[in-house]
N, CA and C atoms as an extended XYZ file, in Angstrom:
507
Properties=species:S:1:pos:R:3:atomname:S:1:resname:S:1:resid:I:1 pbc="F F F"
N        64.741       65.224      209.943 N   MET     1
C        65.717       65.975      209.202 CA  MET     1
C        67.056       65.995      209.928 C   MET     1
N        67.055       66.222      211.221 N   ILE     2
C        68.295       66.210      211.989 CA  ILE     2
C        68.894       64.821      211.954 C   ILE     2
N        68.040       63.790      211.990 N   GLU     3
C        68.554       62.417      211.941 CA  GLU     3
C        69.229       62.148      210.607 C   GLU     3
N        68.725       62.745      209.547 N   ALA     4
C        69.342       62.557      208.242 CA  ALA     4
C        70.719       63.214      208.198 C   ALA     4
N        70.850       64.384      208.806 N   LEU     5
C        72.149       65.061      208.850 CA  LEU     5
C        73.146       64.268      209.688 C   LEU     5
N        72.687       63.746      210.801 N   ILE     6
C        73.582       62.968      211.661 CA  ILE     6
C        73.993       61.700      210.935 C   ILE     6
N        73.069       61.068      210.273 N   GLY     7
C        73.373       59.863      209.505 CA  GLY     7
C        74.359       60.168      208.388 C   GLY     7
N        74.167       61.260      207.715 N   TRP     8
C        75.093       61.651      206.636 CA  TRP     8
C        76.462       61.960      207.202 C   TRP     8
N        76.516       62.626      208.389 N   GLY     9
C        77.774       62.975      209.008 CA  GLY     9
C        78.534       61.758      209.481 C   GLY     9
N        77.828       60.667      209.867 N   ARG    10
C        78.512       59.460      210.333 CA  ARG    10
C        79.177       58.732      209.183 C   ARG    10
N        78.636       58.861      208.068 N   GLY    11
C        79.160       58.107      206.947 CA  GLY    11
C        80.367       58.756      206.287 C   GLY    11
N        80.612       60.061      206.470 N   SER    12
C        81.745       60.685      205.780 CA  SER    12
C        82.519       61.570      206.740 C   SER    12
N        83.834       61.618      206.526 N   LYS    13
C        84.688       62.456      207.370 CA  LYS    13
C        84.470       63.937      207.070 C   LYS    13
N        84.186       64.287      205.854 N   VAL    14
C        83.946       65.668      205.472 CA  VAL    14
C        82.713       66.195      206.201 C   VAL    14
N        81.736       65.380      206.337 N   GLY    15
C        80.516       65.784      207.041 CA  GLY    15
C        80.801       66.078      208.500 C   GLY    15
N        81.626       65.245      209.134 N   ILE    16
C        81.957       65.455      210.551 CA  ILE    16
C        82.731       66.771      210.709 C   ILE    16
N        83.683       67.013      209.814 N   VAL    17
C        84.474       68.235      209.873 CA  VAL    17
C        83.566       69.456      209.678 C   VAL    17
N        82.662       69.384      208.726 N   LEU    18
C        81.748       70.502      208.486 CA  LEU    18
C        80.854       70.765      209.691 C   LEU    18
N        80.363       69.715      210.348 N   LEU    19
C        79.519       69.878      211.535 CA  LEU    19
C        80.305       70.511      212.683 C   LEU    19
N        81.554       70.093      212.864 N   VAL    20
C        82.387       70.660      213.938 CA  VAL    20
C        82.679       72.137      213.645 C   VAL    20
N        83.017       72.442      212.399 N   VAL    21
C        83.295       73.831      212.019 CA  VAL    21
C        82.050       74.686      212.215 C   VAL    21
N        80.898       74.177      211.854 N   ALA    22
C        79.654       74.927      212.019 CA  ALA    22
C        79.360       75.147      213.498 C   ALA    22
N        79.575       74.133      214.319 N   ALA    23
C        79.339       74.275      215.761 CA  ALA    23
C        80.285       75.297      216.375 C   ALA    23
N        81.555       75.252      215.967 N   VAL    24
C        82.528       76.224      216.476 CA  VAL    24
C        82.167       77.629      216.010 C   VAL    24
N        81.749       77.784      214.765 N   ALA    25
C        81.362       79.087      214.234 CA  ALA    25
C        80.165       79.645      215.001 C   ALA    25
N        79.167       78.801      215.270 N   VAL    26
C        77.985       79.242      216.022 CA  VAL    26
C        78.402       79.645      217.440 C   VAL    26
N        79.271       78.828      218.080 N   ALA    27
C        79.728       79.150      219.435 CA  ALA    27
C        80.533       80.453      219.422 C   ALA    27
N        81.368       80.658      218.419 N   GLY    28
C        82.151       81.889      218.301 CA  GLY    28
C        81.265       83.106      218.127 C   GLY    28
N        80.212       82.988      217.329 N   MET    29
C        79.289       84.105      217.124 CA  MET    29
C        78.532       84.436      218.401 C   MET    29
N        78.170       83.400      219.146 N   VAL    30
C        77.461       83.632      220.408 CA  VAL    30
C        78.384       84.376      221.384 C   VAL    30
N        79.643       83.970      221.455 N   LEU    31
C        80.588       84.632      222.350 CA  LEU    31
C        80.901       86.053      221.884 C   LEU    31
N        81.049       86.241      220.573 N   ALA    32
C        81.386       87.552      220.030 CA  ALA    32
C        80.235       88.535      220.176 C   ALA    32
N        79.034       88.019      220.273 N   GLN    33
C        77.872       88.876      220.401 CA  GLN    33
C        77.912       89.666      221.709 C   GLN    33
N        78.539       89.145      222.731 N   GLY    34
C        78.598       89.812      224.029 CA  GLY    34
C        79.711       90.841      224.130 C   GLY    34
N        80.687       90.845      223.241 N   CYS    35
C        81.783       91.819      223.349 CA  CYS    35
C        81.724       92.805      222.188 C   CYS    35
N        82.355       93.928      222.400 N   SER    36
C        82.365       94.982      221.397 CA  SER    36
C        83.598       94.843      220.510 C   SER    36
N        83.437       95.100      219.244 N   LEU    37
C        84.577       95.048      218.337 CA  LEU    37
C        85.567       96.175      218.635 C   LEU    37
N        85.077       97.241      219.225 N   GLY    38
C        85.953       98.342      219.604 CA  GLY    38
C        86.946       97.941      220.680 C   GLY    38
N        86.586       96.922      221.476 N   ASP    39
C        87.514       96.413      222.486 CA  ASP    39
C        88.575       95.509      221.862 C   ASP    39
N        88.289       94.977      220.700 N   VAL    40
C        89.221       94.067      220.039 CA  VAL    40
C        90.271       94.845      219.254 C   VAL    40
N        89.857       95.931      218.600 N   VAL    41
C        90.761       96.719      217.767 CA  VAL    41
C        91.614       97.610      218.673 C   VAL    41
N        92.920       97.583      218.462 N   LYS    42
C        93.856       98.366      219.276 CA  LYS    42
C        94.389       99.554      218.482 C   LYS    42
N        94.694      100.636      219.188 N   VAL    43
C        95.252      101.850      218.592 CA  VAL    43
C        96.626      102.075      219.210 C   VAL    43
N        97.633      102.264      218.363 N   HIS    44
C        98.979      102.566      218.845 CA  HIS    44
C        99.054      104.049      219.204 C   HIS    44
N        99.524      104.352      220.412 N   VAL    45
C        99.600      105.728      220.907 CA  VAL    45
C       101.033      106.243      220.727 C   VAL    45
N       101.223      107.390      220.057 N   PRO    46
C       102.573      107.946      219.897 CA  PRO    46
C       103.221      108.250      221.261 C   PRO    46
N       104.526      108.206      221.289 N   ARG    47
C       105.284      108.368      222.535 CA  ARG    47
C       105.018      109.732      223.192 C   ARG    47
N       104.886      110.790      222.403 N   GLU    48
C       104.638      112.121      222.953 CA  GLU    48
C       103.302      112.174      223.685 C   GLU    48
N       102.294      111.509      223.107 N   VAL    49
C       100.971      111.489      223.732 CA  VAL    49
C       101.028      110.656      225.012 C   VAL    49
N       101.758      109.532      224.977 N   GLN    50
C       101.895      108.701      226.171 CA  GLN    50
C       102.487      109.503      227.323 C   GLN    50
N       103.539      110.266      227.039 N   LYS    51
C       104.194      111.058      228.084 CA  LYS    51
C       103.299      112.205      228.540 C   LYS    51
N       102.609      112.830      227.600 N   GLY    52
C       101.804      114.013      227.920 CA  GLY    52
C       100.641      113.734      228.835 C   GLY    52
N        99.905      112.654      228.558 N   ILE    53
C        98.713      112.387      229.377 CA  ILE    53
C        98.813      111.068      230.129 C   ILE    53
N        99.990      110.466      230.123 N   ARG    54
C       100.294      109.256      230.904 CA  ARG    54
C        99.287      108.132      230.635 C   ARG    54
N        99.391      107.555      229.450 N   ILE    55
C        98.549      106.415      229.076 CA  ILE    55
C        99.449      105.314      228.534 C   ILE    55
N        98.930      104.077      228.452 N   PRO    56
C        99.747      102.974      227.935 CA  PRO    56
C        99.996      103.122      226.433 C   PRO    56
N       100.965      102.338      225.905 N   PRO    57
C       101.311      102.460      224.478 CA  PRO    57
C       100.203      102.019      223.524 C   PRO    57
N        99.311      101.147      223.983 N   LYS    58
C        98.188      100.717      223.138 CA  LYS    58
C        96.899      100.852      223.925 C   LYS    58
N        95.880      101.368      223.244 N   ILE    59
C        94.552      101.495      223.836 CA  ILE    59
C        93.542      100.892      222.873 C   ILE    59
N        92.337      100.643      223.367 N   THR    60
C        91.293      100.095      222.499 CA  THR    60
C        90.662      101.239      221.701 C   THR    60
N        89.977      100.852      220.653 N   LEU    61
C        89.302      101.851      219.824 CA  LEU    61
C        88.208      102.562      220.623 C   LEU    61
N        87.587      101.861      221.566 N   ASN    62
C        86.558      102.479      222.403 CA  ASN    62
C        87.147      103.561      223.312 C   ASN    62
N        88.403      103.434      223.710 N   GLU    63
C        89.054      104.415      224.576 CA  GLU    63
C        89.641      105.581      223.779 C   GLU    63
N        89.723      105.433      222.476 N   TYR    64
C        90.384      106.418      221.627 CA  TYR    64
C        89.760      107.807      221.740 C   TYR    64
N        88.445      107.909      221.645 N   GLN    65
C        87.787      109.223      221.636 CA  GLN    65
C        88.034      109.972      222.952 C   GLN    65
N        87.908      109.280      224.075 N   MET    66
C        88.144      109.906      225.371 CA  MET    66
C        89.617      110.350      225.489 C   MET    66
N        90.520      109.500      225.014 N   THR    67
C        91.947      109.820      225.063 CA  THR    67
C        92.259      111.011      224.173 C   THR    67
N        91.633      111.076      223.019 N   MET    68
C        91.846      112.204      222.107 CA  MET    68
C        91.380      113.512      222.755 C   MET    68
N        90.257      113.496      223.446 N   GLU    69
C        89.766      114.689      224.132 CA  GLU    69
C        90.731      115.111      225.239 C   GLU    69
N        91.281      114.130      225.970 N   GLN    70
C        92.272      114.448      227.014 CA  GLN    70
C        93.516      115.095      226.392 C   GLN    70
N        93.945      114.572      225.262 N   TRP    71
C        95.139      115.109      224.593 CA  TRP    71
C        94.892      116.541      224.122 C   TRP    71
N        93.720      116.804      223.560 N   ILE    72
C        93.391      118.151      223.087 CA  ILE    72
C        93.370      119.121      224.262 C   ILE    72
N        92.762      118.720      225.389 N   GLU    73
C        92.738      119.576      226.580 CA  GLU    73
C        94.158      119.835      227.084 C   GLU    73
N        94.983      118.796      227.069 N   HIS    74
C        96.379      118.932      227.504 CA  HIS    74
C        97.120      119.945      226.630 C   HIS    74
N        96.923      119.846      225.329 N   CYS    75
C        97.589      120.771      224.399 CA  CYS    75
C        97.087      122.197      224.589 C   CYS    75
N        95.782      122.376      224.788 N   GLU    76
C        95.230      123.713      224.975 CA  GLU    76
C        95.747      124.341      226.269 C   GLU    76
N        95.816      123.534      227.342 N   ARG    77
C        96.364      124.058      228.605 CA  ARG    77
C        97.812      124.481      228.418 C   ARG    77
N        98.585      123.643      227.746 N   GLY    78
C        99.987      123.983      227.495 CA  GLY    78
C       100.116      125.226      226.636 C   GLY    78
N        99.263      125.349      225.632 N   THR    79
C        99.291      126.517      224.757 CA  THR    79
C        98.941      127.778      225.537 C   THR    79
N        97.916      127.694      226.391 N   ASP    80
C        97.520      128.854      227.195 CA  ASP    80
C        98.637      129.265      228.149 C   ASP    80
N        99.272      128.294      228.790 N   ARG    81
C       100.374      128.611      229.709 CA  ARG    81
C       101.537      129.244      228.952 C   ARG    81
N       101.837      128.696      227.782 N   PHE    82
C       102.952      129.214      226.987 CA  PHE    82
C       102.655      130.638      226.512 C   PHE    82
N       101.409      130.880      226.090 N   ALA    83
C       101.021      132.219      225.639 CA  ALA    83
C       101.090      133.217      226.795 C   ALA    83
N       100.657      132.806      228.004 N   ALA    84
C       100.726      133.697      229.161 CA  ALA    84
C       102.181      134.022      229.507 C   ALA    84
N       103.049      133.029      229.420 N   ALA    85
C       104.473      133.264      229.687 CA  ALA    85
C       105.049      134.223      228.653 C   ALA    85
N       104.656      134.065      227.398 N   GLY    86
C       105.114      134.981      226.354 CA  GLY    86
C       104.613      136.395      226.584 C   GLY    86
N       103.355      136.535      227.003 N   ASP    87
C       102.799      137.861      227.287 CA  ASP    87
C       103.549      138.538      228.431 C   ASP    87
N       103.856      137.761      229.487 N   ARG    88
C       104.625      138.324      230.601 CA  ARG    88
C       106.012      138.764      230.126 C   ARG    88
N       106.628      137.950      229.290 N   ALA    89
C       107.959      138.294      228.788 CA  ALA    89
C       107.902      139.558      227.931 C   ALA    89
N       106.880      139.684      227.083 N   TYR    90
C       106.739      140.902      226.285 CA  TYR    90
C       106.505      142.119      227.173 C   TYR    90
N       105.743      141.953      228.258 N   GLY    91
C       105.518      143.055      229.189 CA  GLY    91
C       106.819      143.523      229.815 C   GLY    91
N       107.636      142.578      230.246 N   ILE    92
C       108.935      142.918      230.831 CA  ILE    92
C       109.829      143.572      229.778 C   ILE    92
N       109.824      143.014      228.570 N   PHE    93
C       110.630      143.572      227.478 CA  PHE    93
C       110.227      145.012      227.190 C   PHE    93
N       108.920      145.265      227.078 N   ASN    94
C       108.448      146.614      226.771 CA  ASN    94
C       108.779      147.584      227.902 C   ASN    94
N       108.666      147.115      229.149 N   PHE    95
C       109.017      147.953      230.292 CA  PHE    95
C       110.501      148.329      230.235 C   PHE    95
N       111.342      147.336      229.995 N   MET    96
C       112.780      147.591      229.930 CA  MET    96
C       113.121      148.488      228.742 C   MET    96
N       112.442      148.279      227.637 N   LYS    97
C       112.688      149.096      226.448 CA  LYS    97
C       112.302      150.546      226.711 C   LYS    97
N       111.184      150.758      227.418 N   THR    98
C       110.745      152.106      227.746 CA  THR    98
C       111.751      152.791      228.651 C   THR    98
N       112.238      152.066      229.634 N   ILE    99
C       113.213      152.656      230.551 CA  ILE    99
C       114.492      153.032      229.807 C   ILE    99
N       114.971      152.133      228.965 N   THR   100
C       116.251      152.410      228.300 CA  THR   100
C       116.135      153.491      227.237 C   THR   100
N       114.985      153.620      226.585 N   THR   101
C       114.888      154.613      225.516 CA  THR   101
C       114.438      155.975      226.014 C   THR   101
N       113.731      156.037      227.141 N   THR   102
C       113.245      157.344      227.599 CA  THR   102
C       113.836      157.743      228.938 C   THR   102
N       113.773      156.876      229.925 N   GLY   103
C       114.155      157.243      231.281 CA  GLY   103
C       115.624      157.496      231.461 C   GLY   103
N       116.463      156.566      231.110 N   LEU   104
C       117.889      156.706      231.355 CA  LEU   104
C       118.676      157.109      230.115 C   LEU   104
N       118.094      157.000      228.968 N   GLY   105
C       118.780      157.371      227.748 CA  GLY   105
C       119.860      156.384      227.357 C   GLY   105
N       119.767      155.147      227.813 N   LEU   106
C       120.797      154.176      227.484 CA  LEU   106
C       120.649      153.618      226.073 C   LEU   106
N       119.441      153.597      225.555 N   GLY   107
C       119.213      152.951      224.271 CA  GLY   107
C       119.689      153.761      223.091 C   GLY   107
N       119.406      155.047      223.055 N   THR   108
C       119.726      155.827      221.865 CA  THR   108
C       120.996      156.634      222.007 C   THR   108
N       121.265      157.179      223.185 N   THR   109
C       122.423      158.060      223.315 CA  THR   109
C       123.733      157.303      223.196 C   THR   109
N       123.739      156.022      223.515 N   ALA   110
C       124.974      155.257      223.399 CA  ALA   110
C       125.423      155.204      221.951 C   ALA   110
N       124.476      155.096      221.017 N   LEU   111
C       124.841      155.042      219.607 CA  LEU   111
C       125.194      156.430      219.069 C   LEU   111
N       124.476      157.460      219.525 N   GLU   112
C       124.686      158.802      219.001 CA  GLU   112
C       125.997      159.403      219.509 C   GLU   112
N       126.397      159.099      220.730 N   SER   113
C       127.583      159.729      221.303 CA  SER   113
C       128.745      158.761      221.415 C   SER   113
N       128.717      157.711      220.622 N   SER   114
C       129.791      156.731      220.726 CA  SER   114
C       131.112      157.268      220.184 C   SER   114
N       131.083      158.320      219.370 N   GLY   115
C       132.315      158.885      218.828 CA  GLY   115
C       133.009      159.816      219.808 C   GLY   115
N       132.312      160.271      220.831 N   VAL   116
C       132.883      161.186      221.817 CA  VAL   116
C       133.314      160.360      223.028 C   VAL   116
N       134.561      160.493      223.477 N   PRO   117
C       134.961      159.738      224.666 CA  PRO   117
C       134.128      160.156      225.878 C   PRO   117
N       133.505      159.203      226.510 N   GLY   118
C       132.659      159.487      227.666 CA  GLY   118
C       131.349      160.136      227.281 C   GLY   118
N       130.980      160.088      226.005 N   GLY   119
C       129.766      160.750      225.536 CA  GLY   119
C       128.498      160.190      226.151 C   GLY   119
N       128.463      158.889      226.365 N   THR   120
C       127.278      158.276      226.961 CA  THR   120
C       127.092      158.772      228.383 C   THR   120
N       128.182      158.843      229.124 N   ILE   121
C       128.087      159.307      230.514 CA  ILE   121
C       127.664      160.771      230.544 C   ILE   121
N       128.229      161.586      229.656 N   ILE   122
C       127.855      163.003      229.589 CA  ILE   122
C       126.376      163.146      229.245 C   ILE   122
N       125.902      162.345      228.295 N   SER   123
C       124.485      162.394      227.913 CA  SER   123
C       123.596      162.013      229.085 C   SER   123
N       124.006      161.018      229.835 N   MET   124
C       123.199      160.588      230.986 CA  MET   124
C       123.165      161.683      232.054 C   MET   124
N       124.294      162.339      232.296 N   ILE   125
C       124.337      163.412      233.293 CA  ILE   125
C       123.452      164.577      232.858 C   ILE   125
N       123.527      164.955      231.573 N   LEU   126
C       122.686      166.041      231.064 CA  LEU   126
C       121.200      165.676      231.159 C   LEU   126
N       120.869      164.427      230.824 N   ALA   127
C       119.467      163.998      230.905 CA  ALA   127
C       118.994      164.021      232.356 C   ALA   127
N       119.855      163.586      233.280 N   GLY   128
C       119.488      163.631      234.699 CA  GLY   128
C       119.318      165.055      235.185 C   GLY   128
N       120.193      165.968      234.742 N   GLY   129
C       120.073      167.378      235.123 CA  GLY   129
C       118.792      167.985      234.597 C   GLY   129
N       118.424      167.626      233.364 N   ALA   130
C       117.172      168.122      232.793 CA  ALA   130
C       115.991      167.578      233.579 C   ALA   130
N       116.109      166.362      234.064 N   GLY   131
C       115.037      165.784      234.870 CA  GLY   131
C       114.842      166.532      236.174 C   GLY   131
N       115.923      167.089      236.731 N   LEU   132
C       115.809      167.864      237.964 CA  LEU   132
C       115.079      169.186      237.736 C   LEU   132
N       115.123      169.690      236.497 N   MET   133
C       114.472      170.954      236.175 CA  MET   133
C       112.960      170.803      235.968 C   MET   133
N       112.494      169.587      235.775 N   LEU   134
C       111.069      169.373      235.529 CA  LEU   134
C       110.267      169.613      236.795 C   LEU   134
N       109.003      169.973      236.626 N   LYS   135
C       108.117      170.170      237.772 CA  LYS   135
C       107.927      168.851      238.503 C   LYS   135
N       107.906      168.929      239.782 N   GLN   136
C       107.646      167.753      240.602 CA  GLN   136
C       106.131      167.586      240.736 C   GLN   136
N       105.657      166.373      240.966 N   PRO   137
C       104.223      166.179      241.175 CA  PRO   137
C       103.758      166.979      242.395 C   PRO   137
N       102.675      167.701      242.262 N   GLY   138
C       102.140      168.505      243.353 CA  GLY   138
C       102.638      169.946      243.328 C   GLY   138
N       103.607      170.268      242.475 N   ALA   139
C       104.130      171.632      242.423 CA  ALA   139
C       103.063      172.596      241.909 C   ALA   139
N       102.230      172.175      241.023 N   GLY   140
C       101.162      173.022      240.492 CA  GLY   140
C       100.168      173.397      241.585 C   GLY   140
N        99.907      172.496      242.513 N   ARG   141
C        98.984      172.744      243.604 CA  ARG   141
C        99.557      173.830      244.528 C   ARG   141
N       100.856      173.775      244.809 N   GLU   142
C       101.501      174.770      245.668 CA  GLU   142
C       101.448      176.151      245.022 C   GLU   142
N       101.695      176.201      243.727 N   ILE   143
C       101.644      177.480      243.008 CA  ILE   143
C       100.234      178.049      243.052 C   ILE   143
N        99.227      177.191      242.865 N   GLN   144
C        97.835      177.626      242.890 CA  GLN   144
C        97.474      178.155      244.277 C   GLN   144
N        97.922      177.493      245.328 N   GLN   145
C        97.639      177.953      246.688 CA  GLN   145
C        98.301      179.314      246.956 C   GLN   145
N        99.530      179.493      246.479 N   ALA   146
C       100.225      180.780      246.653 CA  ALA   146
C        99.488      181.890      245.919 C   ALA   146
N        98.984      181.601      244.709 N   LYS   147
C        98.229      182.604      243.949 CA  LYS   147
C        96.941      182.971      244.679 C   LYS   147
N        96.240      181.964      245.215 N   GLU   148
C        95.001      182.236      245.953 CA  GLU   148
C        95.280      183.070      247.199 C   GLU   148
N        96.367      182.733      247.916 N   LYS   149
C        96.722      183.475      249.127 CA  LYS   149
C        97.025      184.929      248.775 C   LYS   149
N        97.758      185.154      247.681 N   SER   150
C        98.092      186.511      247.255 CA  SER   150
C        96.833      187.264      246.829 C   SER   150
N        95.945      186.589      246.095 N   PHE   151
C        94.703      187.220      245.643 CA  PHE   151
C        93.834      187.594      246.835 C   PHE   151
N        93.706      186.672      247.801 N   ASN   152
C        92.885      186.955      248.994 CA  ASN   152
C        93.483      188.093      249.819 C   ASN   152
N        94.819      188.151      249.911 N   ALA   153
C        95.459      189.256      250.632 CA  ALA   153
C        95.179      190.573      249.914 C   ALA   153
N        95.224      190.555      248.606 N   GLY   154
C        94.918      191.761      247.823 CA  GLY   154
C        93.485      192.197      248.028 C   GLY   154
N        92.537      191.226      248.100 N   LEU   155
C        91.130      191.566      248.342 CA  LEU   155
C        90.958      192.182      249.724 C   LEU   155
N        91.634      191.614      250.719 N   ARG   156
C        91.526      192.166      252.071 CA  ARG   156
C        92.081      193.590      252.121 C   ARG   156
N        93.224      193.807      251.451 N   LYS   157
C        93.826      195.143      251.429 CA  LYS   157
C        92.920      196.131      250.717 C   LYS   157
N        92.316      195.692      249.618 N   ALA   158
C        91.403      196.558      248.875 CA  ALA   158
C        90.162      196.870      249.713 C   ALA   158
N        89.681      195.871      250.444 N   ALA   159
C        88.516      196.107      251.301 CA  ALA   159
C        88.863      197.082      252.418 C   ALA   159
N        90.066      196.967      252.956 N   ALA   160
C        90.482      197.886      254.027 CA  ALA   160
C        90.597      199.314      253.504 C   ALA   160
N        91.149      199.452      252.322 N   ILE   161
C        91.301      200.768      251.728 CA  ILE   161
C        89.930      201.359      251.430 C   ILE   161
N        89.060      200.546      250.882 N   THR   162
C        87.712      201.001      250.510 CA  THR   162
C        86.929      201.358      251.772 C   THR   162
N        87.013      200.592      252.812 N   ASN   163
C        86.289      200.855      254.045 CA  ASN   163
C        86.886      202.059      254.765 C   ASN   163
N        88.176      202.260      254.645 N   GLY   164
C        88.834      203.388      255.279 CA  GLY   164
C        88.463      204.716      254.642 C   GLY   164
N        88.080      204.732      253.383 N   ASN   165
C        87.728      205.967      252.680 CA  ASN   165
C        86.236      206.207      252.739 C   ASN   165
N        85.569      205.370      253.467 N   GLY   166
C        84.125      205.600      253.595 CA  GLY   166
C        83.353      205.075      252.430 C   GLY   166
N        83.902      204.154      251.708 N   GLY   167
C        83.201      203.515      250.605 CA  GLY   167
C        83.360      204.299      249.331 C   GLY   167
N        84.115      205.386      249.284 N   SER   168
C        84.305      206.125      248.043 CA  SER   168
C        85.618      205.721      247.401 C   SER   168
N        85.621      205.744      246.134 N   ALA   169
C        86.815      205.342      245.409 CA  ALA   169
C        87.731      206.448      245.098 C   ALA   169
């Protein structure tokens, strides 16, 4: 049978061409069997992704999934850092807002006393004076100690009076 094919191929040019094409096709299939099609197909990587995770402009399809996971992790890290920076900024903002609206009176009194010359300064001085009138931390403890000392002195005096009269009232 092979001899018949060879004999047929010798007699015509079309037969020789077909045999060569078949041999090349078989050789190509044998070579292609050892490589992955994912290595042949290329994926174009956007410029932002290239800069973000430092990869070449084109990757193979087999590398795509790993690269996509790296990109997602990169974005999540950036998002977490950005959110933390925003939280810190809001904390500072709220702290400053609290100070200006309650502590120094800069936030509200400036608008309320803007019609009076020097009204903001007067408001700040009055607020500071009122702050001096407030109890200081620990003042309640001193008052309690003074009350106890006075009560104990009264008990001692009462005991002395009672003992001096012989226990009669």
